[in-house]
N, C-alpha and C positions, 0 to 999 in steps of 0.2 A: 362545344367544339371550338377549336381555334385553327387558324391558318398559320403555317410556318413558311416564312419567306427567306430566301437566300439572295442577298443583294437586291432586296425589294421585289424579287420574282417569286410568286407562290410555287412551292415545290411539293407540299403535302399538307396533311391535317394532323390534329392531335386533340388532346383533352387535358384540362387542368385536373390534377389529383389533389392539390391544395394551392394556396396563393403563390407558392414558390416554385412549383414543379409541374411540368407538362409531360404526358406520356405520348410517344409517337413510335414510328418504326426506325430501326437502325439504318435501314436502306435510305431513308429520307435524309438523315443528317450526317452520316459518316463523311469525313473529309471535307466538310463545309465549314467555312470560317466566319461568315458574315450573316448570322442567323438572327431573325427577329420573329416575334409571335404577335399576330393580330387577333383581337377578340371580337371583331365586328364583320370583317369582310376579307376576301382574298385579294381584292384589288387595292394596290398600294395607295391610290388616290382617295379611296373610300375608307381606308383603314386608319381611322382617327385614334383608335386605342391600340397602340403598339408598344411592345416592350422588348428590351434586348435580352438575348440568351447569354447567360454568364458562364455556362458550362454544360457539357454533354457527357452522359454516362451510357455506354452501350452494354447490353447484356454480355457478360464475359464469355459465354458460349457461342455468341453470334459469329457465323462464318458465312459470308456470301459465297454462292447464291442460295444456300440453305436458308429457309425462312422459319424454321422451328423456333428460333430464339431471336426473331426479328423485332426487337423492342429496344427502345432507348428512352432515357429520362433527360429532360432539359431543365436546368436550373435557370429561372428567369428573374429579372428585376421586378419586384412586386409593383403592381399598379392597382389603383382603386377601380371598383366595379369591373372586375375581370371576368364576370359572367358565371356560367354554370360550372360547378365542380362535380366531377364524377367520383362516385364511391365504388371501390373495388367490390365486385360480387364474389362470394365464395362458392357459388353454384354455377353450373353451366345451364344455359337455357334449354328447355325441353323441346323436342321435335314438335313443330307446329305452333310453338309459342310466338305470339305477336311481339315484335320488338320495334325499336326506333333507331333507324339508321340516319346518318347525317352526311351532308356534302355541301357544295356551294353551287349556286345557280350558274348556268352557262351565259347569263346576261353580262353586259359590260361591267356591272357593279359587283358581280360575284358574291352576292349576299348568301349567308348561311341558311340552310333549310333542312328540315327533318321530314322523313317519310316513314310510314309503317312498312315493315318487312317481316318475314317469317323464318324462324330457325328450321334447318333441315336436318333430318336424321343422318347420323354419321355414316351409315352404310350407303345411303343414297349419295351422299357427298363423295365418298370414296369411289363409287361406281361411275358416277357422271363425270368425274374429273380425272379418272385413271390415266388418261393419255396426256394430261397436262401437269399433274402434280400429285405427290404422295401425301395423303391426308393422315396425319398422326394425331395423337391425343392432345397435342399443343395447338391444333388447328380445328376450325369448325366452319360450317357453311351457312350462309344466309341466302334465302331466295330473294333476289332483287330484280326478278324478271319484269315486274311492273314499274320499276323505277323510272323516273323522268330526270334523274340527276346523274352526273358523271361519276365514274369510279375515281375516288381520291385516296391515294396511299395514306395510311395512318388515320383515316376517319373512324370515329368511334361508333360502336353499336351499344345501345343501352336498353334498359327495360322500358316497356311502353309508357308506364306512368310514373317512373322514378328516374333518378340519375345513376342507378346501379350499372356499372360498366361491365360488359361481357367480353368485349374484344376490340381490336383495332384492325382495320383492313390491311391485308398484306398481298392479296392476289386477286385480280379481277380483269375484266375485259375493258381496256381503256379506249377502244375504238368506237364502241357503241354506247348509247345512253342506256339501252336495256341490256343489263349485264348478266342475266340468268343467275348463276350461282357466284357469289362473291365469298372469298375465303378470308376469314378473320383469325388473327392470333387469339387463342383462348386464354384470356387473362385469369381465369379461375384455375388453370393448370398450376399445380404446386410450384414448379420451377419458375414460371412466369410471375405468378402471384407474389412469391416471396421477394423477387427482384424489385418489383414495383412497390410493394408494401414497405420496403426499407425507407422509401422517400416520403410516404404519406404522413408520417408522424414528425418529419423534420420541418422545422419552421425557420 
């Protein structure tokens, strides 16, 4: 996980897909001009390992407020010891599968932290969130009801024991620490996967 800062203010999260590129949400970075990426903390005074964003690529089909294509790739200036690199998963997590979600703590230092969470069946996701959002094949739900961490736009969800990336957070309850269901962009969806994968081999 990384924190993405605009004028040194944390605005969202993301994940390295290789040393040169970070995946995040388009919502997070569109129309922002002074972006940096921190690999240690979301608090600028604690973010000793920061790097500049050199360029931004939004998914060509992204149109706000629709979140089906809410994904962007940041080209960053390479730094040493940039932390965990996420590998794109070609499969979707199974309902009931234990995963690892990430956020940053609500303490002053805003250190990164991971928690276990559970993938939710698509139909359950559609039913429970019907009044809030339309769940398509490009979206999936994670049960974060027991979370002690805040919802952070763009934060990655990965496999429990590997760095296989399943999605990035695009919709959640930002008012409460216990978020119930959080919606993630499904990075295994062919249209999303192919967009991100274009950058994974670029060095």
